[in-house]
C-alpha positions as CSV (number, residue, x, y, z in Angstrom):
1,M,90.6,69.9,48.2
2,T,88.3,69.5,51.8
3,R,90.1,69.8,54.9
4,D,91.5,66.3,56.0
5,P,90.1,64.8,59.0
6,L,93.9,63.9,60.1
7,V,94.9,66.8,59.8
8,G,93.9,68.3,63.6
9,W,95.3,64.9,65.1
10,L,98.5,65.1,63.4
11,Q,98.6,68.7,64.7
12,A,97.6,68.3,68.1
13,H,100.3,65.3,68.2
14,G,103.1,67.9,67.5
15,H,103.4,67.4,63.6
16,D,102.9,70.2,61.3
17,T,101.3,68.8,58.0
18,H,101.6,70.9,54.5
19,P,99.8,70.4,50.9
20,H,101.4,67.4,48.9
21,F,101.6,68.7,45.3
22,L,102.5,66.5,42.0
23,R,106.1,67.5,41.6
24,H,106.3,70.8,41.0
25,S,102.7,72.3,40.1
26,T,100.2,73.1,41.7
27,L,97.6,70.0,41.5
28,P,96.9,69.0,45.1
29,L,97.4,65.2,45.8
30,G,97.2,65.5,49.8
31,R,98.7,66.3,52.6
32,K,102.6,65.8,54.2
33,F,104.4,65.8,57.4
34,V,108.1,65.1,58.3
35,Y,109.2,62.4,60.8
36,G,112.1,60.5,61.8
37,G,113.8,62.3,58.7
38,C,111.3,60.7,56.6
39,E,108.5,62.7,54.6
40,L,105.1,61.2,54.1
41,A,102.6,62.3,51.9
42,W,98.5,60.8,51.9
43,R,95.4,61.4,51.4
44,C,91.9,60.4,53.0
45,E,88.8,59.3,50.9
46,G,86.3,58.5,53.5
47,A,87.7,55.3,55.2
48,R,90.5,55.1,53.1
49,V,93.9,56.8,53.3
50,W,96.1,56.5,50.1
51,I,99.4,56.1,51.0
52,V,100.9,59.4,48.3
53,M,105.0,58.9,49.1
54,L,107.2,57.8,52.0
55,R,110.5,58.7,51.4
56,R,113.7,59.9,53.3
57,V,115.0,63.9,53.4
58,D,117.7,63.5,55.2
59,G,119.5,60.3,54.2
60,R,120.7,57.6,56.7
61,H,120.9,59.1,59.9
62,G,121.2,57.2,63.1
63,L,119.2,54.3,63.8
64,V,116.3,56.0,63.1
65,N,113.4,53.3,61.8
66,S,112.3,54.7,58.1
67,F,108.7,53.7,58.5
68,A,108.0,55.5,61.9
69,A,106.3,58.3,59.7
70,L,103.8,55.4,58.4
71,H,103.5,54.5,62.3
72,V,102.3,57.8,63.3
73,L,99.8,58.0,60.3
74,A,98.4,54.8,61.2
75,E,98.1,56.1,64.5
76,A,96.1,59.4,63.2
77,V,93.9,57.2,61.3
78,L,93.1,54.9,64.2
79,A,92.6,57.6,66.7
80,V,90.0,59.5,63.8
81,L,88.5,57.1,61.7
82,G,88.7,53.6,63.3
83,A,90.3,50.3,63.3
84,Q,88.1,49.3,60.3
85,A,89.7,52.2,58.1
86,K,92.6,51.0,55.6
87,L,95.6,52.3,54.6
88,Y,96.4,52.1,50.8
89,G,99.5,51.8,48.7
90,K,101.9,51.0,46.1
91,V,105.4,49.6,47.0
92,Q,107.6,51.5,44.8
93,A,111.1,52.7,46.1
94,M,111.8,56.5,44.1
95,A,114.7,56.0,42.0
96,D,116.9,58.4,44.4
97,S,115.2,56.4,47.6
98,P,117.7,54.7,50.0
99,L,114.6,52.6,50.6
100,D,114.6,49.1,48.8
101,G,111.1,48.7,47.5
102,T,111.8,44.8,48.6
103,R,112.3,45.7,51.8
104,M,109.1,48.0,52.1
105,A,107.3,45.2,50.5
106,R,108.0,42.4,52.9
107,F,107.7,45.5,55.9
108,Y,103.9,46.1,54.6
109,R,103.4,41.9,54.9
110,R,104.5,40.7,57.3
111,W,104.7,43.5,60.2
112,T,101.1,45.4,59.2
113,G,99.2,41.7,57.9
114,A,98.6,43.8,54.8
115,A,97.1,42.5,51.6
116,E,98.6,42.6,48.6
117,L,95.1,43.6,46.4
118,Q,97.0,43.5,42.8
119,N,101.3,43.0,42.1
120,G,102.6,45.6,44.2
121,W,99.3,47.5,45.6
122,Y,98.9,46.9,49.7
123,E,95.6,47.6,51.4
124,L,95.8,47.4,55.7
125,A,93.4,47.8,58.2
126,A,94.5,50.7,60.9
127,G,93.8,48.4,63.5
128,Q,96.0,45.8,62.9
129,V,98.9,48.2,62.5
130,C,101.8,46.8,65.0
131,S,103.8,49.6,67.5
132,L,107.2,49.8,66.8
133,R,107.8,48.5,70.1
134,T,106.4,44.9,69.0
135,I,108.2,44.8,65.6
136,R,111.4,45.4,67.5
137,K,110.2,42.7,69.5
138,R,109.9,40.5,66.6
139,Q,113.0,41.5,64.6
140,I,115.3,40.0,68.0
141,I,113.1,36.8,68.4
142,D,113.3,36.5,64.3
143,R,117.3,36.9,65.0
144,T,117.3,34.1,67.6
């Protein structure tokens, strides 16, 4: 596997990355890091970044945003690959995950401007990803 262009940015911003493998095999699928209690794995292929896996690793502790790791990845993609680079992935909750698939799909569509290209497969431009601060403001407005 070639060196991932996002690793340098992530490491410079304090995020340790590690290889991500298919289940318990030696087949590499990409890279991963843990942030805010969630583990995020991705694979970079040119200007498309595949979101391989997003899952909580520490249960539901505190008020940590489940999608904070996704925002860190989007910041890295924007900084390294540019605003037109795409994040791409399938919304599918893992069997043991407290992250609900419906909630994940709503998040991708509503707050990132993601397009559902095929059933459950979403693509979003890195330049369209809202900051966590903007998302919180929208949540407050939606509740009023």
